[in-house]
Structures are given as structure tokens and as C-alpha cells.
N, CA and C atoms as an extended XYZ file, in Angstrom:
279
Properties=species:S:1:pos:R:3:atomname:S:1:resname:S:1:resid:I:1 pbc="F F F"
N         3.937       -7.309      -10.184 N   MET     1
C         3.046       -6.596       -9.306 CA  MET     1
C         1.615       -6.982       -9.660 C   MET     1
N         0.832       -7.218       -8.648 N   LYS     2
C        -0.545       -7.612       -8.889 CA  LYS     2
C        -1.491       -6.489       -8.468 C   LYS     2
N        -2.175       -5.901       -9.439 N   LEU     3
C        -3.223       -4.936       -9.179 CA  LEU     3
C        -4.553       -5.631       -9.441 C   LEU     3
N        -5.485       -5.479       -8.517 N   THR     4
C        -6.794       -6.099       -8.649 CA  THR     4
C        -7.834       -5.025       -8.897 C   THR     4
N        -8.607       -5.192       -9.948 N   ARG     5
C        -9.680       -4.243      -10.281 CA  ARG     5
C       -10.831       -4.484       -9.321 C   ARG     5
N       -11.318       -3.416       -8.683 N   VAL     6
C       -12.469       -3.488       -7.784 CA  VAL     6
C       -13.552       -2.565       -8.318 C   VAL     6
N       -14.695       -2.552       -7.639 N   ASN     7
C       -15.801       -1.709       -8.086 CA  ASN     7
C       -15.367       -0.256       -8.209 C   ASN     7
N       -15.962        0.424       -9.182 N   SER     8
C       -15.663        1.844       -9.406 CA  SER     8
C       -16.124        2.669       -8.225 C   SER     8
N       -15.570        3.881       -8.110 N   ASP     9
C       -16.005        4.772       -7.036 CA  ASP     9
C       -17.376        5.350       -7.376 C   ASP     9
N       -17.907        6.223       -6.519 N   VAL    10
C       -19.263        6.745       -6.703 CA  VAL    10
C       -19.412        7.563       -7.975 C   VAL    10
N       -18.306        8.066       -8.514 N   ASN    11
C       -18.348        8.852       -9.746 CA  ASN    11
C       -18.089        8.002      -10.988 C   ASN    11
N       -17.914        6.701      -10.813 N   GLY    12
C       -17.682        5.817      -11.942 CA  GLY    12
C       -16.235        5.676      -12.368 C   GLY    12
N       -15.321        6.220      -11.602 N   ASN    13
C       -13.891        6.109      -11.922 CA  ASN    13
C       -13.367        4.727      -11.537 C   ASN    13
N       -12.519        4.131      -12.369 N   PRO    14
C       -11.994        2.803      -12.055 CA  PRO    14
C       -11.039        2.835      -10.857 C   PRO    14
N       -11.091        1.751      -10.072 N   ARG    15
C       -10.236        1.655       -8.895 CA  ARG    15
C        -9.472        0.342       -8.926 C   ARG    15
N        -8.247        0.396       -8.394 N   TYR    16
C        -7.383       -0.776       -8.316 CA  TYR    16
C        -6.843       -0.900       -6.897 C   TYR    16
N        -6.690       -2.140       -6.458 N   VAL    17
C        -6.150       -2.416       -5.131 CA  VAL    17
C        -4.886       -3.245       -5.275 C   VAL    17
N        -3.894       -2.928       -4.462 N   CYS    18
C        -2.705       -3.774       -4.388 CA  CYS    18
C        -2.389       -4.011       -2.919 C   CYS    18
N        -1.640       -5.052       -2.654 N   HIS    19
C        -1.284       -5.388       -1.284 CA  HIS    19
C        -0.208       -4.431       -0.786 C   HIS    19
N        -0.242       -4.143        0.502 N   PHE    20
C         0.694       -3.156        1.053 CA  PHE    20
C         2.147       -3.576        0.923 C   PHE    20
N         2.432       -4.866        0.818 N   LEU    21
C         3.823       -5.307        0.710 CA  LEU    21
C         4.466       -4.905       -0.611 C   LEU    21
N         3.662       -4.467       -1.586 N   GLU    22
C         4.210       -3.963       -2.850 CA  GLU    22
C         4.995       -2.664       -2.641 C   GLU    22
N         4.786       -1.995       -1.517 N   PHE    23
C         5.424       -0.708       -1.232 CA  PHE    23
C         6.631       -0.820       -0.314 C   PHE    23
N         6.854       -2.000        0.248 N   VAL    24
C         7.855       -2.172        1.301 CA  VAL    24
C         9.149       -2.727        0.716 C   VAL    24
N        10.263       -2.101        1.103 N   ASN    25
C        11.576       -2.614        0.701 CA  ASN    25
C        12.315       -3.125        1.941 C   ASN    25
N        13.518       -3.614        1.757 N   ASP    26
C        14.286       -4.203        2.867 CA  ASP    26
C        14.587       -3.186        3.970 C   ASP    26
N        14.859       -1.960        3.591 N   GLU    27
C        15.132       -0.917        4.580 CA  GLU    27
C        13.908       -0.675        5.465 C   GLU    27
N        12.713       -0.667        4.841 N   ASP    28
C        11.476       -0.485        5.607 CA  ASP    28
C        11.262       -1.641        6.575 C   ASP    28
N        11.596       -2.855        6.138 N   ARG    29
C        11.460       -4.028        7.016 CA  ARG    29
C        12.373       -3.899        8.232 C   ARG    29
N        13.580       -3.400        8.028 N   ASP    30
C        14.508       -3.210        9.147 CA  ASP    30
C        13.988       -2.161       10.120 C   ASP    30
N        13.444       -1.078        9.587 N   ILE    31
C        12.888       -0.015       10.436 CA  ILE    31
C        11.730       -0.550       11.260 C   ILE    31
N        10.824       -1.287       10.618 N   ALA    32
C         9.661       -1.832       11.325 CA  ALA    32
C        10.093       -2.821       12.407 C   ALA    32
N        11.087       -3.634       12.102 N   LYS    33
C        11.562       -4.616       13.091 CA  LYS    33
C        12.190       -3.917       14.290 C   LYS    33
N        12.980       -2.879       14.024 N   SER    34
C        13.613       -2.178       15.144 CA  SER    34
C        12.574       -1.461       16.007 C   SER    34
N        11.542       -0.892       15.376 N   LYS    35
C        10.487       -0.230       16.155 CA  LYS    35
C         9.708       -1.237       16.987 C   LYS    35
N         9.419       -2.397       16.412 N   SER    36
C         8.666       -3.397       17.181 CA  SER    36
C         9.513       -3.963       18.316 C   SER    36
N        10.826       -4.030       18.143 N   ASP    37
C        11.709       -4.487       19.220 CA  ASP    37
C        11.741       -3.477       20.362 C   ASP    37
N        11.731       -2.200       20.013 N   ILE    38
C        11.783       -1.140       21.029 CA  ILE    38
C        10.461       -1.034       21.785 C   ILE    38
N         9.331       -1.085       21.043 N   LEU    39
C         8.012       -0.894       21.647 CA  LEU    39
C         7.271       -2.223       21.770 C   LEU    39
N         7.770       -3.155       22.441 N   ASN    40
C         7.323       -4.537       22.513 CA  ASN    40
C         5.854       -4.797       22.135 C   ASN    40
N         4.971       -3.832       22.235 N   GLY    41
C         3.557       -4.072       21.965 CA  GLY    41
C         3.148       -3.944       20.507 C   GLY    41
N         3.938       -3.296       19.677 N   ILE    42
C         3.549       -3.058       18.284 CA  ILE    42
C         4.090       -4.186       17.413 C   ILE    42
N         3.221       -4.732       16.573 N   SER    43
C         3.686       -5.814       15.702 CA  SER    43
C         4.400       -5.236       14.482 C   SER    43
N         5.264       -6.017       13.916 N   THR    44
C         6.012       -5.604       12.731 CA  THR    44
C         5.074       -5.375       11.556 C   THR    44
N         4.040       -6.207       11.422 N   THR    45
C         3.104       -6.096       10.306 CA  THR    45
C         2.360       -4.770       10.323 C   THR    45
N         1.869       -4.353       11.472 N   SER    46
C         1.140       -3.087       11.533 CA  SER    46
C         2.062       -1.905       11.263 C   SER    46
N         3.303       -2.007       11.689 N   GLU    47
C         4.268       -0.937       11.402 CA  GLU    47
C         4.584       -0.884        9.908 C   GLU    47
N         4.741       -2.062        9.283 N   LEU    48
C         4.968       -2.112        7.830 CA  LEU    48
C         3.788       -1.513        7.079 C   LEU    48
N         2.571       -1.806        7.536 N   TYR    49
C         1.373       -1.270        6.877 CA  TYR    49
C         1.341        0.248        6.956 C   TYR    49
N         1.689        0.800        8.105 N   SER    50
C         1.681        2.261        8.233 CA  SER    50
C         2.753        2.908        7.358 C   SER    50
N         3.910        2.259        7.220 N   ILE    51
C         4.961        2.769        6.335 CA  ILE    51
C         4.475        2.737        4.883 C   ILE    51
N         3.873        1.623        4.485 N   ALA    52
C         3.377        1.468        3.118 CA  ALA    52
C         2.273        2.472        2.823 C   ALA    52
N         1.373        2.685        3.770 N   LEU    53
C         0.279        3.636        3.574 CA  LEU    53
C         0.807        5.058        3.413 C   LEU    53
N         1.796        5.410        4.207 N   LYS    54
C         2.402        6.734        4.105 CA  LYS    54
C         3.033        6.934        2.726 C   LYS    54
N         3.744        5.917        2.231 N   LYS    55
C         4.354        6.003        0.904 CA  LYS    55
C         3.290        6.115       -0.182 C   LYS    55
N         2.227        5.319       -0.056 N   SER    56
C         1.197        5.284       -1.099 CA  SER    56
C         0.429        6.592       -1.203 C   SER    56
N         0.318        7.306       -0.127 N   ARG    57
C        -0.426        8.571       -0.143 CA  ARG    57
C         0.236        9.612       -1.045 C   ARG    57
N         1.521        9.455       -1.304 N   GLU    58
C         2.207       10.365       -2.213 CA  GLU    58
C         1.656       10.279       -3.627 C   GLU    58
N         1.071        9.129       -3.978 N   ILE    59
C         0.523        8.957       -5.324 CA  ILE    59
C        -0.992        8.702       -5.296 C   ILE    59
N        -1.645        9.087       -4.196 N   GLY    60
C        -3.098        9.014       -4.122 CA  GLY    60
C        -3.670        7.745       -3.532 C   GLY    60
N        -2.868        6.952       -2.856 N   GLY    61
C        -3.351        5.716       -2.254 CA  GLY    61
C        -4.113        5.967       -0.967 C   GLY    61
N        -5.079        5.085       -0.713 N   ARG    62
C        -5.854        5.150        0.526 CA  ARG    62
C        -6.052        3.739        1.062 C   ARG    62
N        -6.349        3.656        2.339 N   LYS    63
C        -6.624        2.374        2.978 CA  LYS    63
C        -7.869        1.769        2.332 C   LYS    63
N        -7.813        0.487        2.021 N   TYR    64
C        -8.958       -0.199        1.433 CA  TYR    64
C        -9.700       -0.919        2.542 C   TYR    64
N       -10.893       -0.432        2.862 N   HIS    65
C       -11.697       -0.968        3.957 CA  HIS    65
C       -12.647       -2.029        3.422 C   HIS    65
N       -12.152       -3.247        3.316 N   ASN    66
C       -12.981       -4.322        2.811 CA  ASN    66
C       -12.421       -5.637        3.333 C   ASN    66
N       -13.292       -6.501        3.807 N   LYS    67
C       -12.833       -7.772        4.367 CA  LYS    67
C       -12.277       -8.711        3.309 C   LYS    67
N       -12.705       -8.530        2.064 N   SER    68
C       -12.278       -9.453        1.013 CA  SER    68
C       -10.825       -9.254        0.600 C   SER    68
N       -10.230       -8.132        0.957 N   TYR    69
C        -8.851       -7.853        0.557 CA  TYR    69
C        -8.145       -7.170        1.723 C   TYR    69
N        -7.778       -7.934        2.717 N   GLY    70
C        -7.097       -7.376        3.885 CA  GLY    70
C        -5.715       -6.865        3.536 C   GLY    70
N        -5.342       -5.738        4.097 N   GLY    71
C        -4.016       -5.176        3.843 CA  GLY    71
C        -3.900       -4.511        2.500 C   GLY    71
N        -5.026       -4.087        1.941 N   GLY    72
C        -5.013       -3.476        0.620 CA  GLY    72
C        -4.922       -1.966        0.660 C   GLY    72
N        -4.373       -1.428       -0.418 N   ILE    73
C        -4.314        0.012       -0.627 CA  ILE    73
C        -4.975        0.267       -1.965 C   ILE    73
N        -5.920        1.191       -1.998 N   VAL    74
C        -6.727        1.421       -3.196 CA  VAL    74
C        -6.324        2.722       -3.891 C   VAL    74
N        -6.411        2.677       -5.221 N   PHE    75
C        -6.078        3.829       -6.062 CA  PHE    75
C        -7.179        4.036       -7.090 C   PHE    75
N        -7.446        5.279       -7.426 N   THR    76
C        -8.332        5.600       -8.535 CA  THR    76
C        -7.443        5.955       -9.709 C   THR    76
N        -7.586        5.197      -10.808 N   SER    77
C        -6.687        5.414      -11.941 CA  SER    77
C        -7.309        4.903      -13.234 C   SER    77
N        -7.071        5.630      -14.305 N   TYR    78
C        -7.476        5.187      -15.635 CA  TYR    78
C        -6.329        4.490      -16.363 C   TYR    78
N        -5.112        4.609      -15.832 N   ASN    79
C        -3.954        4.057      -16.507 CA  ASN    79
C        -3.236        3.078      -15.578 C   ASN    79
N        -3.507        1.803      -15.743 N   GLU    80
C        -2.950        0.769      -14.877 CA  GLU    80
C        -1.426        0.687      -14.995 C   GLU    80
N        -0.905        0.830      -16.192 N   GLY    81
C         0.538        0.773      -16.402 CA  GLY    81
C         1.269        1.904      -15.702 C   GLY    81
N         0.728        3.096      -15.779 N   GLU    82
C         1.325        4.253      -15.101 CA  GLU    82
C         1.290        4.062      -13.581 C   GLU    82
N         0.200        3.512      -13.083 N   LEU    83
C         0.082        3.255      -11.649 CA  LEU    83
C         1.138        2.257      -11.196 C   LEU    83
N         1.350        1.204      -11.955 N   GLU    84
C         2.389        0.226      -11.624 CA  GLU    84
C         3.774        0.858      -11.603 C   GLU    84
N         4.042        1.743      -12.558 N   ARG    85
C         5.333        2.430      -12.613 CA  ARG    85
C         5.522        3.310      -11.371 C   ARG    85
N         4.490        4.056      -10.990 N   GLU    86
C         4.571        4.921       -9.821 CA  GLU    86
C         4.792        4.126       -8.532 C   GLU    86
N         4.118        2.976       -8.430 N   ILE    87
C         4.292        2.138       -7.245 CA  ILE    87
C         5.713        1.607       -7.184 C   ILE    87
N         6.254        1.195       -8.318 N   SER    88
C         7.636        0.705       -8.354 CA  SER    88
C         8.624        1.780       -7.920 C   SER    88
N         8.386        3.019       -8.336 N   GLU    89
C         9.268        4.129       -7.950 CA  GLU    89
C         9.168        4.420       -6.467 C   GLU    89
N         7.946        4.406       -5.935 N   ILE    90
C         7.719        4.691       -4.508 CA  ILE    90
C         8.383        3.625       -3.644 C   ILE    90
N         8.370        2.386       -4.094 N   LYS    91
C         8.957        1.289       -3.321 CA  LYS    91
C        10.440        1.518       -3.052 C   LYS    91
N        11.109        2.154       -3.989 N   LEU    92
C        12.549        2.367       -3.856 CA  LEU    92
C        12.899        3.471       -2.852 C   LEU    92
N        11.938        4.298       -2.489 N   LYS    93
C        12.218        5.407       -1.553 CA  LYS    93
C        12.409        4.911       -0.151 C   LYS    93
């Protein structure tokens, strides 16, 4: 898993960004594909991103609004190892 350290938040807390695909499993890919097949206008990628964002919010993830890291989800954390463990657990849901 690749976590990228980005600038701290306004309070000086460390922040990490990971790509949304770190949250997606095979079951999520099947769900996104079936939804995009049904609603011809929605792309599979945007559906996967919304699934990943919903999962990440359980552990404090938010959309990362920055052009330098498209498709990122940002977390505020002092413990990078614990964050990686939580992301791995969320992926399995």
C-alpha cells in the first residue's frame, strides 16, 4: 500500500493520501460494472470512486481536492502503520 505524505492541515496535524483503488475489492468492481451497465451514462471509475469514498469515511477519509493527486483520499493521522491496517480491513468489507 502506498501512502503519500502531503502538507499538514491548518492545525499542523500530519496528513496522508492514498489512491481510491486501495479500498476497492473484486466484489466492488462487479457492483460498479453492473451499475454502469444498467445506467449507461455512469462510468465504472466514478462508481468505484464513490464506493471507495464511502468505505474510507468509516475511518475518517475525505476526498482529496488537488490536481497533483487525482483520485486521492486524504486522512489525518499520526500513526501511518495503524492507518494502513485500517485501510486493509476496510478493503475486505
